[in-house]
PALO-685187 format. One record per residue (C-alpha): x, y, z; residue in one letter. Coordinates in Angstrom, 3 decimals. Each point is the difference from the previous one (the first is absolute). Layout:
// residues N
<site c1="X" c2="Y" c3="Z" papa="a"/>
...
***
This chain:
// residues 139
<site c1="-0.188" c2="0.508" c3="-0.188" papa="m"/>
<site c1="1.407" c2="2.781" c3="-0.997" papa="t"/>
<site c1="0.263" c2="3.022" c3="2.855" papa="r"/>
<site c1="-1.150" c2="3.484" c3="-1.021" papa="p"/>
<site c1="2.318" c2="2.573" c3="-0.042" papa="t"/>
<site c1="-1.622" c2="2.986" c3="-0.914" papa="r"/>
<site c1="-1.233" c2="1.113" c3="3.866" papa="i"/>
<site c1="-0.858" c2="2.879" c3="1.445" papa="r"/>
<site c1="0.823" c2="1.820" c3="3.189" papa="i"/>
<site c1="-0.616" c2="2.426" c3="2.365" papa="s"/>
<site c1="1.459" c2="2.742" c3="1.947" papa="r"/>
<site c1="-2.001" c2="2.302" c3="3.245" papa="r"/>
<site c1="1.502" c2="3.122" c3="1.139" papa="e"/>
<site c1="-1.590" c2="2.570" c3="2.081" papa="a"/>
<site c1="0.316" c2="3.690" c3="1.008" papa="f"/>
<site c1="-1.852" c2="2.533" c3="0.876" papa="n"/>
<site c1="-0.963" c2="3.720" c3="-0.855" papa="a"/>
<site c1="-2.670" c2="2.574" c3="0.111" papa="a"/>
<site c1="-1.839" c2="1.089" c3="-2.874" papa="h"/>
<site c1="-3.269" c2="2.772" c3="-1.338" papa="q"/>
<site c1="-2.223" c2="-1.132" c3="-2.492" papa="l"/>
<site c1="-0.253" c2="3.882" c3="-1.431" papa="w"/>
<site c1="-0.174" c2="0.788" c3="-3.743" papa="d"/>
<site c1="1.510" c2="3.553" c3="0.065" papa="p"/>
<site c1="-2.173" c2="0.954" c3="-3.524" papa="a"/>
<site c1="-3.077" c2="-0.817" c3="2.110" papa="r"/>
<site c1="-2.094" c2="2.702" c3="2.982" papa="s"/>
<site c1="0.339" c2="-1.611" c3="3.437" papa="d"/>
<site c1="-4.010" c2="-0.749" c3="-0.172" papa="d"/>
<site c1="0.819" c2="-1.947" c3="-2.986" papa="e"/>
<site c1="3.141" c2="-1.994" c3="1.580" papa="n"/>
<site c1="-2.608" c2="-0.769" c3="2.744" papa="r"/>
<site c1="-2.366" c2="-1.198" c3="-1.951" papa="r"/>
<site c1="2.362" c2="-2.639" c3="-1.887" papa="l"/>
<site c1="2.524" c2="-1.045" c3="2.970" papa="f"/>
<site c1="-2.319" c2="1.120" c3="3.180" papa="g"/>
<site c1="2.119" c2="-0.739" c3="3.462" papa="k"/>
<site c1="2.855" c2="-1.232" c3="-2.174" papa="c"/>
<site c1="0.476" c2="3.380" c3="-1.120" papa="v"/>
<site c1="1.730" c2="0.909" c3="2.963" papa="n"/>
<site c1="3.631" c2="-0.329" c3="0.811" papa="l"/>
<site c1="0.522" c2="-4.128" c3="0.813" papa="h"/>
<site c1="1.753" c2="-2.809" c3="0.819" papa="g"/>
<site c1="0.192" c2="-3.947" c3="-1.078" papa="h"/>
<site c1="2.256" c2="-2.736" c3="0.977" papa="n"/>
<site c1="0.195" c2="-1.090" c3="-3.536" papa="y"/>
<site c1="1.364" c2="-3.495" c3="-1.575" papa="a"/>
<site c1="1.072" c2="-0.498" c3="-3.135" papa="v"/>
<site c1="0.633" c2="-3.035" c3="-1.780" papa="e"/>
<site c1="1.627" c2="-1.160" c3="-3.340" papa="v"/>
<site c1="-0.157" c2="-2.631" c3="-2.009" papa="v"/>
<site c1="2.961" c2="-0.939" c3="-2.665" papa="v"/>
<site c1="-0.506" c2="-3.302" c3="-2.589" papa="r"/>
<site c1="2.491" c2="-1.789" c3="-1.693" papa="g"/>
<site c1="2.150" c2="-3.150" c3="-0.274" papa="d"/>
<site c1="1.427" c2="-1.950" c3="2.900" papa="v"/>
<site c1="4.206" c2="0.303" c3="-0.924" papa="d"/>
<site c1="1.115" c2="-2.933" c3="0.777" papa="p"/>
<site c1="3.260" c2="0.878" c3="1.018" papa="a"/>
<site c1="-1.664" c2="1.552" c3="3.157" papa="t"/>
<site c1="-3.323" c2="-1.320" c3="0.611" papa="g"/>
<site c1="-1.019" c2="3.909" c3="-0.329" papa="y"/>
<site c1="-2.304" c2="1.602" c3="-1.865" papa="l"/>
<site c1="1.179" c2="3.234" c3="1.480" papa="i"/>
<site c1="2.317" c2="0.245" c3="3.076" papa="d"/>
<site c1="-2.853" c2="0.973" c3="2.964" papa="l"/>
<site c1="2.475" c2="2.824" c3="1.393" papa="k"/>
<site c1="1.180" c2="1.318" c3="-3.128" papa="r"/>
<site c1="-4.042" c2="0.821" c3="-0.293" papa="l"/>
<site c1="-0.404" c2="0.997" c3="3.239" papa="s"/>
<site c1="2.887" c2="2.594" c3="-0.754" papa="d"/>
<site c1="-1.682" c2="0.724" c3="-3.264" papa="l"/>
<site c1="-3.141" c2="1.431" c3="1.628" papa="i"/>
<site c1="1.625" c2="1.402" c3="2.944" papa="g"/>
<site c1="2.496" c2="2.237" c3="-2.105" papa="r"/>
<site c1="-2.978" c2="0.901" c3="-2.957" papa="e"/>
<site c1="-3.005" c2="0.341" c3="1.979" papa="v"/>
<site c1="0.574" c2="-0.310" c3="3.857" papa="i"/>
<site c1="3.287" c2="2.780" c3="0.468" papa="a"/>
<site c1="-2.504" c2="2.605" c3="-0.999" papa="d"/>
<site c1="-3.584" c2="-0.723" c3="1.092" papa="v"/>
<site c1="0.887" c2="-1.173" c3="3.672" papa="d"/>
<site c1="-0.975" c2="2.577" c3="2.374" papa="h"/>
<site c1="-0.862" c2="2.143" c3="-2.207" papa="r"/>
<site c1="-2.723" c2="2.554" c3="-1.599" papa="n"/>
<site c1="-1.039" c2="-1.771" c3="-3.568" papa="l"/>
<site c1="-1.727" c2="3.038" c3="-0.962" papa="n"/>
<site c1="3.078" c2="2.492" c3="0.684" papa="t"/>
<site c1="3.285" c2="-1.956" c3="0.726" papa="d"/>
<site c1="0.374" c2="-2.312" c3="-2.870" papa="v"/>
<site c1="1.202" c2="1.702" c3="-3.094" papa="p"/>
<site c1="-1.542" c2="-3.471" c3="-2.148" papa="w"/>
<site c1="-3.232" c2="0.897" c3="1.011" papa="l"/>
<site c1="-0.313" c2="3.621" c3="0.225" papa="s"/>
<site c1="-2.216" c2="-0.551" c3="-3.751" papa="d"/>
<site c1="-2.470" c2="-2.255" c3="1.542" papa="r"/>
<site c1="-2.723" c2="-0.274" c3="2.898" papa="i"/>
<site c1="1.773" c2="-2.988" c3="1.995" papa="p"/>
<site c1="-2.974" c2="-1.752" c3="0.008" papa="t"/>
<site c1="1.203" c2="-4.101" c3="0.277" papa="a"/>
<site c1="-0.767" c2="-0.238" c3="-3.308" papa="e"/>
<site c1="2.513" c2="2.886" c3="-1.284" papa="n"/>
<site c1="2.450" c2="-1.660" c3="2.655" papa="l"/>
<site c1="0.286" c2="-3.421" c3="-2.016" papa="a"/>
<site c1="-0.481" c2="1.121" c3="-3.265" papa="v"/>
<site c1="2.854" c2="2.489" c3="1.197" papa="a"/>
<site c1="1.929" c2="-2.953" c3="1.830" papa="f"/>
<site c1="-0.388" c2="-1.798" c3="-3.038" papa="w"/>
<site c1="1.857" c2="2.200" c3="-1.366" papa="g"/>
<site c1="2.712" c2="0.468" c3="2.171" papa="r"/>
<site c1="0.999" c2="-4.067" c3="0.129" papa="l"/>
<site c1="-0.813" c2="-0.632" c3="-3.646" papa="r"/>
<site c1="3.448" c2="1.254" c3="-1.716" papa="p"/>
<site c1="2.177" c2="-1.978" c3="2.676" papa="h"/>
<site c1="-1.651" c2="-3.702" c3="-0.635" papa="l"/>
<site c1="0.316" c2="-1.851" c3="-3.353" papa="p"/>
<site c1="-2.176" c2="0.053" c3="-2.832" papa="d"/>
<site c1="-3.911" c2="-1.184" c3="1.045" papa="g"/>
<site c1="0.894" c2="-1.008" c3="3.213" papa="s"/>
<site c1="-1.369" c2="2.606" c3="1.950" papa="l"/>
<site c1="-4.182" c2="-0.956" c3="0.805" papa="q"/>
<site c1="-1.382" c2="1.739" c3="2.501" papa="s"/>
<site c1="0.430" c2="2.748" c3="2.072" papa="v"/>
<site c1="-2.372" c2="0.127" c3="2.761" papa="r"/>
<site c1="-0.671" c2="2.853" c3="2.935" papa="v"/>
<site c1="-1.986" c2="-1.014" c3="3.053" papa="y"/>
<site c1="-0.509" c2="3.004" c3="1.579" papa="e"/>
<site c1="-2.264" c2="-1.975" c3="1.954" papa="t"/>
<site c1="-0.605" c2="-3.160" c3="1.283" papa="e"/>
<site c1="-2.931" c2="0.420" c3="-1.458" papa="k"/>
<site c1="0.830" c2="2.441" c3="-3.439" papa="n"/>
<site c1="2.399" c2="-1.135" c3="-2.371" papa="w"/>
<site c1="0.824" c2="1.103" c3="-4.319" papa="a"/>
<site c1="1.732" c2="-1.828" c3="-2.109" papa="e"/>
<site c1="2.085" c2="0.933" c3="-2.971" papa="c"/>
<site c1="0.307" c2="-3.113" c3="-2.019" papa="s"/>
<site c1="1.422" c2="-1.232" c3="-3.193" papa="d"/>
<site c1="-3.690" c2="-1.509" c3="-0.972" papa="a"/>
<site c1="-2.369" c2="1.318" c3="-1.916" papa="e"/>
***
């Protein structure tokens, strides 16, 4: 029996950050209507989960060394967002409202150039234990 060599692995990292759901192009009333209580500056204990897929390297038994993936997430994402105000302290987020959806897309963009082509499968951002958003290569 042959074993499949195509596999997925995942690494989950955590960070704490504050954000405010606010569109400067809209009025105070419209922002309050759109974003409710999230229009106020508040914080979350976030988690980001990165899934990579590919073939197992027969020499190492790894798809990718999870320490290397952890270091990449730490360097390209966590170092910039942990204990920060996502609206004002992270230049590469300055053009977007820092929703979980927009964070997932931005984190994908930060990680993708550092991984082999086609290997990044998904980036999931947990804003709370109950709420998450995912950016993936699936259609």
